[in-house]
N, C-alpha and C positions, 0 to 999 in steps of 0.2 A: 504494500500500500504506500504510494508516494504522497508526501506532504510537501507543500510549497516551503521554500526556505524561510520566507517571512513568517509563516504560521509556526513552523518548527522552532524558530528562534524566539518568537514572542511568547510562547506558552512554556514557561518553565515549570518545574515541579510544584512550586507554590501556587500556580494557577490551575493545575490539573486537579487539585483537591478542592472540595471534597467530591468523591464519587458517591452520588446520592442513591443510585440504584444498584443493587447487587447483581452479579452475574447469575443467570438462572435459565432454566428451560421450563416451558409450560405448554399445556395442550388445552384446547377449547373444543367443545362440540358446537356444531352449527345446526340450528333448528329452523326450518321454514314452516311457519304456522303450526308449530308443535311437533313436526316430523323431522327426525335427524336426517340431514342430507350431506354432512361433511364434517371435517375436523380442521382446526388450525393449529399448527405447531410453531412455537416461538422460541427463539434463542437469543439471549443477550450475553455477549462474551467479550472479555478484554483481549487485545492483541498486543503487538509491539509498539513502542514509542508512544504509548498513551492512546492509541487508536482503538476504538471499540467497534464491534460488529453487532447490529441488531437485524434479525431476519425473521421472516414468517413464511410459512408454506401452507397453503390451503389446498386440501385434497378432498375429492368427492367420495362419499361412502354410499350414496344412493346408487342403485344399479345402473340406471339409465345415464346419469351424469358421469359415472365412472367409465362406462363403456364409451361415451363420447369424448373422454379425455379432458373434461372441464377441470381446470386447476388455476392457481395463481401463486406467484411468489413476489415478495418484496425484500429488499435488503438495503441497509444503509451503513456507511462508516461515518463515525463522528468522534469528536473529542470533548471532554469536559473542560470548560473554560470559565473559571470563577463561578462554578456551580451552574453554568448554563451550557446548552448544547451548541457546539460548533460543527455544523454540517460539513461533510467532506464529499460523500458520494451518495447517490440514491439510484435504485434500479427497480423497476416493476415490470412484470410480465403477467398478462391475463390471457389464458388460452380458452377458446370456445370452439365448437364445431365449425362455425362459419368464418371465424376470424381470430387472429391473435394480435393483441395490442400490447405495446411495450414502450417504455421510455426510460432514459437514464440521465442523471445530472452529474457533472463533475464540477464541484465548487472551486473556482480559482480565486482565492481571496487576495492574491497578489494583484491580479488584474481587475478584480471587482466584478467578475462575470461567472455565469454558469455556462459551461460548454455542454449543451443539451442535444441529445439524439432521440428521435421519436420515430414511430412507425409512419408518420406522414411528413418527415423532414427534420432538418437540423436547425438549431437556434443558438444564438448567444444572448443570454438574458442578464441584464444588469442586476447585481446583488445589492442587498441592503444589510446593514448591521443587524445581526440577530435573526435573519431569515432562516427557516428550517424547512425540512421536507415533510411529506405527509406521514411518513413512518415515525421519524423521531419526534413528531408532534406528540405522540403518546408519551414519550419519555419526558418531554418538556412539561406536559400537564402533571405527570407524577412528581417531577422536581418541584413544581409550584406547590403541590399539595403537601410536600414535606414541611412547609412553613405553616404553623398553626393558624396564623392570621390570614392565610390565603385560602382556607378551606371553605369559607362561607361567602365567597365573592365570585364575580365573573372575571374571566381572563381572555385577553385577545392576543392573537399570534399572527405573524406574517409568514405565510406558507407558500413555498414554490411548488406549484402543481405542474401540470404537463408543460405548459408554455407561458405561464405568467405567475406573478406573485399575487396572492389573495389575502384579504382579511378573513380570518376564521376565529370563531369564538367558542369558548367553553363556559356555559352559563350555569351558575349554581342553582340547583332545584331543591335542595334540602338534604337532611340526614335521615336514614331509615335502615332497617334491618334487611340485609340481602340474604335470601334463602337459596342455596344451591345444593346439589346432591352431596357435595363434600362438606357441607355445614352451613351455619348461619354466621353472618359477619356484620358488624357495625360499619356502615358505608356512607360515603358522601356520594350523592347522586348529581351528575352533571348532564348538560345537554350540549352536544357539539352542533354548532350552526355554521354551515359553510355558505349557503345561499338558499333562497326559497326554492322548494321542490327538489333540492339536491338529494340524490339517493344516498349520499354519504352524511346526511344529518342523522344523528343518533343520540340516544340516551346511554349513559355509561355509569357504572358503579365502581367506586374505588375505596379500598380499605387499607389501613396502615399495615396490617399483617402481611399484605402482598406488595409492600413498598409503594403503595398508592398507584400501582398499575391497574388497568381495568380488569375487573373480575367478571363483568357482564357488559355486553354491548347489545342494545336493542334498537333495531330500525323499524320505523313505522311507515306504512303507506296508506293514505286515505283514512287515517285514524285507526288502522288495525295493525297488529303485529305482523311484520314481514320476515325479518331475520332476527334470531335470538342466539347470540354467541355467548356461551357460558363456560367458565373455567372448570375443568374436570380433573386436572392434575398439575403439579408443579414440583420442581426440585427444591423450592424453598419450604421451610417448615412453617406451616400455617397454624394459627391459634383460633379455631372457631369459637364463637359464642354459643351459649345454650339456646337451642331453638325452642320457641314457645308456641 
C-alpha cells in the first residue's frame, strides 16, 4: 500500500493514536421482508505503516440469487489521524445478472485530488479536508459515538460517492433496547440520510459493547421494511443485557 510522502511525513506516531476501533471480524444476516437472502462478512484489520484495511463481502444465500451470482464487495484503506479517518483508497464492486458496476478512488492528498475509475469513465475529483468514502463513513460514525457528548446529537459528513462529494447525515433518533438473536443491547438509534428517496437511507443501531459499530441496519421502502441487516457473530467479546 503506497502512501504519499507528504501524508507519511505529516502523520507521526503521536497523530496515529488513539485507534478508537479494535480490529475484528463480524458477520451479519440479510433479511428481505423477514426472509434471509444473504450474509455480510466484515473485517477491520491493521497493516503496515499505520494503514488499516476495512472490507465487506456480501454473498447471497437464497437459491435463486446464489445461482445468478449476485454479490458485492467493498474495501477501503485508511489511517487514523488525530482520532479521525484519513481516507486513502476505496473500491466497490456490485455484481448482478445483467450488469456489474464498480468504482474505485485513490486519494492523492499531495495533489488534493481523487484519481477515480468507474464503470462509465474516469474522473479527477477535487478533495476537501476530512472527506471520507462510503465505507469508512461507518467507522467515522462509530468514532463520533465514542464521545459521550456526541451520542445524543446529529452528525454531518462529506462523503465521496461515485463521482462527487455529498453531504450525508446521521440523525439521532433516540436510545432503546436492541433485540437480536445473540442478545439484547442498550443502543443508540441513528438514521442515515443521504438524499430523498435514496435506497441507501437507513436506520442503524449502535452499542458500546460493539465499539459503536452498527449492530443492525434497517432500510425502509414506502414505509415498510425492505432490508434488515442484523449482527449474528463477531470476534469481539460482547456483553449482552438481560432481555425483558
